[in-house]
N, C-alpha and C positions, 0 to 999 in steps of 0.2 A: 361339593364345590359351590362357592357363593356366586351370586349374580355378577359381582364385579370381576371375579376370576373368569367367568364364562365370557363376559364382554371383552376382557383384556385378551383372552385366548383367541376369540374370533377376530379381534382387531389385528392381532399379530399375524394371523393367517392371511389377512388381506394386505399385509405390508403397510399397515397404518401405524401411526405413532400418535398417541394421545398426550397432549400437554396439560398437566394439572395447573392449578392456580399458582402454585409456587414457581413452577417453570416459566409461566407467563410473566410473573413479576421479575424473575431473573433476566428473561429475554428483553423485557421492556427497559430494565436498567442498563443492560448491555447496549441496547439501541441508542440510548441517550449518550453514553460514553463514546460509542462509535461515531455518532453524529458530531459530537464535540471534537473528537480527534480528526474527523474528515474536514470539518470547517477550518480547524487550525491548520491542517495540511494544505488546504487551498490558499489560506492566507500566506503561509510560508512559500508556497509555489509562486504566488504573485511577487513576493519579496525576492525570490531567486531570479525571476525574470527581470525585475527592476534592477537588481544588482548587475545582471548581465548587460542590460542597457546602459547602466552607469559606466561600466568598463568600456563599452563600445564608444561612448561619448567623451570619456575622460581625456583623451588626447587633445581635443580641441579646447578643453577647459584649462588644462595644465600646460599647454604649449608643447606638446610632443613628448610627454613623459613615457608613453608607450607608442610604438609604431602602429601603423594601420593593421598590419598582419597580426601582431600580437593582440590588439584589441578585438579584431574579428574572431581570432582563435579563442580568446577568453569568452567572448559572447556565445560562440557556438558550444563551448563546454558547458556554460550555464544553461543554455537551451536544452542540451542533451540531458543534463541532470534534472531539469524541470520536467522533461518528457518522461524520464524514468520514474520520477516522483509522482507524476500525475496518475498513473494507472492504479497503484495500490490505494491512493486516496479516493479515487473515483469509485473503485470497487467497495471500499468501506462506506462511502456515502450511499451507494445504491443498496448495500446491505441494510443500513439504517432506514432508508426510505421504505423498502419492501417489507421489512420486519414490522414496521409500524402499521402498514396496510394489513398485513397478515393478522396481527393481534386485534386490530380494530374491527375487521370484517370476518374474522375466523376463516380466512381463505387459504386453502392448502397450496394453491398455485403460487401465491405471493410468498408464502413461507419457503417453498422450494426455490424460487428465484432469489430470495434473500440469502439462503444458505449457499446457493451457487455462487453468488457474489462474494460471500465470505471465504469460500473455498478458493476463488480466483485471487482474492487479496492475499491469503496466506501462501498460495502457490507462487505468486509473483514475488513476494518477499523472500520466500525460501530459495527460489532460483537465483534471485539477485544476490542473496547472501552467499550462495555457493560460488557464483561468478566473482564476487568481490574477494572472498577468501582465497580463491584460486589465483587471482591477480596478485594478492599479497604474497603468496607462496612463490609465484613466478618472479616477482620483483625481488624477493629475498634471495632466490637462487641466482638471479642475474647480478645482484649486488655482491654476493659472495664470490662469484666467478670473477667479477671485475676487481674485487679486493685481492683475490688470490693472484690475479695477473699482475697487479702492481707490486706485489711482494717479489716476484721473480723478474 
């Protein structure tokens, strides 16, 4: 058995993971893209909130195009969308931040926090996808029932 095999075996017994230079290059490149997407996400989050504010104020601009109730409802929907959008973007940004610290300082704790945030990002997106797909199915069923009711 070579020295590297012994080192790798003892590392695995300690539940450690060794990142080679190529893995660090891939992680660093992933961090850059994650940061870019997170910043872009925050920009779009700001635009969503501004669009919600626009609809809230549109009634006074266009002389009653929408009623107060409709404007407030649209604003609240945009705020809810923004709130849902915030968390995955925030987790992605934190992943980028902590992975940079981990690579620069070779700090296991930061690497763990980074991957915890990446896990949270994907978990949130996964659950949100399941909820949205379920709503689509539910809306489809309701639409089919209403369509069938109109036939009879």
